[in-house]
VOGU-3710 file (C-alpha; in Angstrom, 3 decimals, decimal comma):
1> mdlgtlnhsa> -16,494/-41,253/48,941  -19,147/-38,886/47,825  -20,050/-35,943/50,051  -23,482/-35,992/48,510  -24,422/-39,286/50,037  -23,775/-38,338/53,570  -26,652/-37,684/55,856  -24,896/-34,753/57,534  -24,233/-32,626/54,634  -26,342/-29,998/53,459
11> afrskdaqem> -27,369/-29,480/49,713  -28,560/-26,880/47,279  -29,741/-27,467/43,827  -30,482/-25,053/41,074  -30,863/-24,931/37,149  -30,567/-21,042/37,264  -26,969/-20,024/36,972  -27,192/-16,758/38,637  -29,146/-18,330/41,658  -26,320/-20,824/41,920
21> rryvagqltd> -23,549/-18,212/41,547  -25,144/-16,402/44,430  -25,470/-19,492/46,712  -21,746/-20,385/45,910  -20,607/-17,051/46,732  -22,138/-17,036/50,130  -20,361/-20,523/50,858  -17,193/-19,399/49,380  -16,580/-16,015/47,661  -18,027/-13,675/45,184
31> hrldlcsggf> -17,091/-14,558/41,670  -18,065/-14,321/37,979  -19,773/-17,312/36,438  -20,069/-17,574/32,576  -21,643/-20,611/30,811  -19,897/-22,248/28,005  -22,522/-24,889/27,237  -26,113/-25,724/27,823  -27,513/-28,239/30,467  -26,609/-26,238/33,599
41> savmhhasig> -27,967/-28,254/36,464  -25,841/-27,517/39,492  -25,632/-29,039/42,991  -23,550/-28,006/46,027  -23,211/-30,071/49,208  -21,318/-28,788/52,109  -20,339/-29,888/55,814  -17,731/-28,616/58,307  -15,270/-30,100/60,895  -14,192/-27,366/63,322
51> clglhqleyg> -12,881/-24,469/61,234  -12,502/-26,741/57,857  -15,128/-26,526/55,369  -15,961/-29,306/52,913  -17,784/-28,732/49,813  -18,573/-30,891/46,795  -19,865/-28,916/43,662  -20,752/-29,648/40,112  -22,445/-27,478/37,584  -23,702/-30,234/34,867
61> asvtidpgsl> -22,183/-27,730/32,138  -19,154/-26,139/31,072  -18,593/-22,861/33,033  -15,701/-20,475/33,552  -15,459/-19,137/37,003  -13,500/-15,804/38,003  -13,094/-15,058/41,617  -10,123/-12,886/41,428  -8,564/-14,124/44,723  -10,029/-15,771/47,586
71> ddfllvqmpq> -8,705/-13,347/50,364  -9,921/-14,807/53,591  -9,055/-18,539/53,114  -7,275/-21,175/51,133  -8,940/-23,681/48,865  -7,850/-27,109/47,826  -9,536/-28,212/44,454  -9,840/-32,214/44,120  -11,724/-33,405/41,190  -13,603/-36,660/41,831
81> sgfgrvfhsq> -14,523/-36,963/38,137  -13,763/-35,091/35,101  -11,388/-32,046/35,036  -10,960/-28,482/35,213  -8,387/-26,048/33,592  -6,973/-23,420/36,093  -5,396/-20,294/34,970  -3,154/-18,955/37,910  0,126/-16,800/38,299  2,309/-20,001/38,014
91> getivsrdia> 0,814/-20,824/34,569  -1,774/-23,516/33,627  -2,803/-26,555/35,495  -5,403/-29,350/34,504  -6,751/-30,604/37,925  -8,086/-34,016/37,692  -8,227/-37,188/40,092  -4,358/-37,266/40,100  -3,428/-33,426/40,362  -5,146/-31,271/42,905
101> gviaptapfr> -4,907/-27,406/43,006  -3,792/-25,611/46,162  -5,154/-22,025/45,938  -3,580/-19,564/48,475  -5,639/-16,799/49,673  -4,317/-13,895/47,710  -3,437/-15,803/44,520  -5,650/-14,619/41,657  -6,999/-17,386/39,387  -9,692/-18,441/37,089
111> irwerdcrql> -10,908/-21,970/36,082  -12,671/-23,589/33,309  -14,915/-26,104/34,646  -15,706/-28,937/32,194  -19,173/-30,418/32,030  -18,416/-33,645/33,685  -16,238/-32,347/36,473  -17,270/-32,959/40,012  -14,973/-31,447/42,732  -14,353/-31,795/46,369
121> llkiprrkle> -13,163/-28,497/47,831  -11,384/-28,112/51,067  -11,728/-24,671/52,757  -9,096/-23,411/55,292  -9,445/-19,984/56,959  -6,358/-17,708/56,241  -5,867/-16,782/59,775  -5,663/-20,659/60,937  -3,104/-21,228/58,174  -0,878/-18,134/59,116
131> qacttymgat> -1,139/-19,069/62,801  0,021/-22,671/61,956  2,746/-21,413/59,789  4,282/-19,330/62,549  4,057/-22,337/64,910  5,382/-25,131/62,314  7,743/-23,130/60,346  9,019/-20,769/63,090  8,180/-17,814/60,797  6,548/-14,381/61,252
141> vrdpiefefd> 4,209/-14,109/58,631  4,765/-10,813/57,110  4,011/-11,625/53,357  1,006/-13,670/52,203  1,722/-17,477/52,185  2,053/-18,698/48,662  1,918/-22,237/47,804  3,111/-24,347/44,837  -0,148/-24,718/42,918  0,002/-28,384/41,954
151> mdlrtpagqn> -0,446/-31,159/44,300  0,395/-34,594/42,704  -1,849/-37,006/44,643  0,091/-40,033/43,312  3,211/-39,194/45,403  3,768/-40,727/48,952  2,759/-37,276/50,333  -0,219/-36,780/47,865  -1,622/-40,355/48,774  -1,439/-39,463/52,518
161> wrhlmeylln> -3,467/-36,347/51,751  -6,015/-38,584/49,990  -6,235/-40,754/53,085  -6,668/-37,572/55,278  -9,634/-36,538/53,056  -11,124/-40,001/53,180  -10,794/-39,911/56,977  -12,707/-36,585/57,080  -15,527/-38,006/54,728  -15,629/-41,171/56,951
171> tlaledtqrl> -16,169/-39,216/60,162  -18,760/-37,213/58,413  -20,616/-40,631/57,287  -20,398/-41,867/60,789  -21,380/-38,994/63,043  -23,078/-35,633/62,963  -19,947/-33,452/63,440  -21,913/-31,060/65,827  -21,692/-34,022/68,393  -17,976/-34,561/68,165
181> splahahmee> -15,899/-33,428/71,090  -13,706/-30,307/70,732  -10,875/-32,800/71,126  -11,771/-34,524/67,904  -12,222/-31,188/65,767  -8,896/-29,745/67,236  -7,167/-33,159/66,186  -8,576/-33,148/62,633  -7,934/-29,472/61,954  -4,320/-30,070/63,203
191> mvvahllthq> -3,618/-33,010/61,057  -4,862/-31,302/57,861  -3,210/-27,861/58,208  0,092/-29,509/59,537  0,173/-31,911/56,435  -0,423/-29,157/53,956  2,217/-26,816/55,541  4,929/-29,516/55,866  4,378/-31,354/52,580  3,263/-28,824/50,048
201> phnyshhadh> 5,990/-26,320/49,270  5,528/-22,707/49,918  7,407/-19,506/50,523  7,933/-20,141/54,223  9,087/-23,760/53,756  12,741/-22,783/54,263  12,150/-21,518/57,783  11,372/-25,153/58,953  13,437/-25,557/62,254  15,238/-28,906/62,263
211> aldargvapr> 17,699/-28,306/64,930  17,907/-30,016/68,206  20,167/-28,954/71,068  22,642/-31,854/71,460  23,512/-30,585/74,932  20,202/-31,701/76,710  17,592/-29,091/76,018  15,417/-31,755/74,220  14,593/-33,825/77,419  13,612/-30,635/79,127
221> cvkraedyma> 11,079/-29,586/76,533  9,729/-33,220/76,276  9,145/-33,061/80,170  7,442/-29,630/79,784  5,285/-31,140/76,995  4,324/-34,125/79,049  3,486/-31,908/82,168  1,226/-29,792/79,949  -0,430/-32,858/78,447  -1,256/-34,497/81,704
231> ehvsdpisls> -2,557/-31,340/83,068  -4,982/-30,628/79,872  -5,523/-34,257/78,949  -9,191/-33,668/78,798  -9,020/-30,131/76,981  -9,071/-29,671/73,193  -5,248/-28,918/72,909  -3,336/-29,212/69,693  0,289/-30,062/68,871  1,111/-26,350/68,300
241> diaehagvkv> -0,525/-25,561/71,988  1,823/-28,350/73,225  4,851/-27,032/71,320  4,058/-23,329/72,762  3,951/-24,504/76,273  7,174/-26,552/75,768  8,896/-23,454/74,475  10,150/-24,912/71,101  8,883/-25,045/67,573  6,598/-28,074/66,456
251> rtlcqsfqrf> 9,405/-29,657/64,309  11,826/-29,483/67,281  9,269/-30,947/69,765  8,379/-33,862/67,186  12,129/-34,646/66,834  12,760/-34,631/70,406  9,832/-36,994/71,261  11,037/-39,348/68,533  14,547/-39,262/69,702  13,785/-39,482/73,469
261> rqtspmsalr> 10,435/-41,166/73,742  10,307/-43,112/70,257  6,975/-41,754/69,691  5,085/-38,431/68,496  3,684/-35,841/71,036  0,220/-36,681/69,734  0,597/-40,319/70,297  1,727/-39,748/73,822  -1,372/-37,601/74,258  -3,659/-40,198/72,769
271> dlrlegahkd> -2,092/-42,748/75,394  -3,084/-40,297/78,109  -6,533/-40,245/76,973  -6,634/-43,937/76,677  -5,776/-44,030/80,104  -8,405/-41,625/81,097  -11,051/-43,669/79,220  -9,930/-46,831/80,912  -10,319/-45,317/84,568  -13,838/-44,161/83,444
281> lvagagesvt> -14,799/-47,661/82,083  -13,442/-49,409/85,204  -15,266/-46,949/87,447  -18,536/-47,835/85,567  -20,425/-44,676/86,621  -23,399/-45,362/84,381  -21,839/-44,021/81,092  -21,813/-46,053/77,888  -18,594/-46,856/76,062  -19,778/-44,366/73,207
291> diayhwgfnh> -20,143/-41,553/75,784  -16,784/-42,260/77,422  -15,146/-42,416/74,204  -16,422/-39,208/72,854  -15,663/-37,512/76,118  -11,892/-38,399/75,443  -11,831/-37,221/71,841  -12,140/-40,727/70,290  -14,805/-40,178/67,523  -14,254/-43,454/65,717
301> lgrfslmyka> -15,571/-46,186/67,709  -14,074/-49,164/65,848  -10,495/-47,603/66,147  -11,025/-46,671/69,719  -11,888/-50,561/70,533  -8,886/-51,624/68,615  -6,397/-49,216/70,403  -7,942/-49,851/73,713  -7,627/-53,633/73,328  -3,944/-53,144/72,112
311> rfgerphetl> -3,174/-51,306/75,304  -5,237/-53,107/78,000  -5,661/-56,533/76,471  -9,618/-56,387/76,467  -12,181/-54,490/74,550  -13,988/-51,488/76,228  -17,191/-53,007/76,924  -15,318/-56,015/78,506  -13,884/-53,519/80,930  -17,255/-51,788/81,628
321> rr> -18,979/-55,252/82,091  -16,511/-56,063/85,008
//
């Protein structure tokens, strides 16, 4: 999907290289931009979901970009057409439709962006990344997080990453993200950052906590999590919030839920929210199906309807009509 075709993305176009450099610097970071060929005609589209920034950028000419390092955020480069040649501390990578580049905040790099290259860029704040690393990996982040640069999008994990990006773009295509509930924003942020930290190798990967206490601590942490979710079912809580209040690391909590509930914490939370939506639909207090779905954090009405029918045996509008 092309970010530029979406109604809720902003766009900037320029045939002036330095004007475009200043605009891109405002969206990302300051950098040096050198033209390697003629025909410069650049366009940048951008949108956001929660703290995540999505950008689509093309220059219409071969250029070299040197930002030094990004400092405040991580950037995932995903060419949609053409390719780029990235020079970084681990060597040289040709990013393409099959190989994405994961640029850590403190990693210096420069890129030769070829004429026909159009890239989707995902921006994740450094603070969000470090907080999630502590939660997911059980590590105190003292040194900067350094990721393996190459992300092979042909692997199972890489294909799942593609699906995540498609999900974000589909969400942008369907809705103005300013109208999405905080629940939906938190859920999407959590999915993206969790996937990156658990599937893309980095210097804190070895801290991952796989241990479960075989003497029965797991059921207690599950109960704490269930109590917390029930109390905060309509709040924008994340998986890391649930794990923190359960007193365990995220991986331990997920393994505990799988072992003792045969589901995941977020699936259990989704079921609680479906119950809440069901009660509101039964009450029929004048709200529409759309309003109720958004209130409970379901931003994709088609999926909400399918999940609702699977659980309650009828579609949401059928409950509302009764």
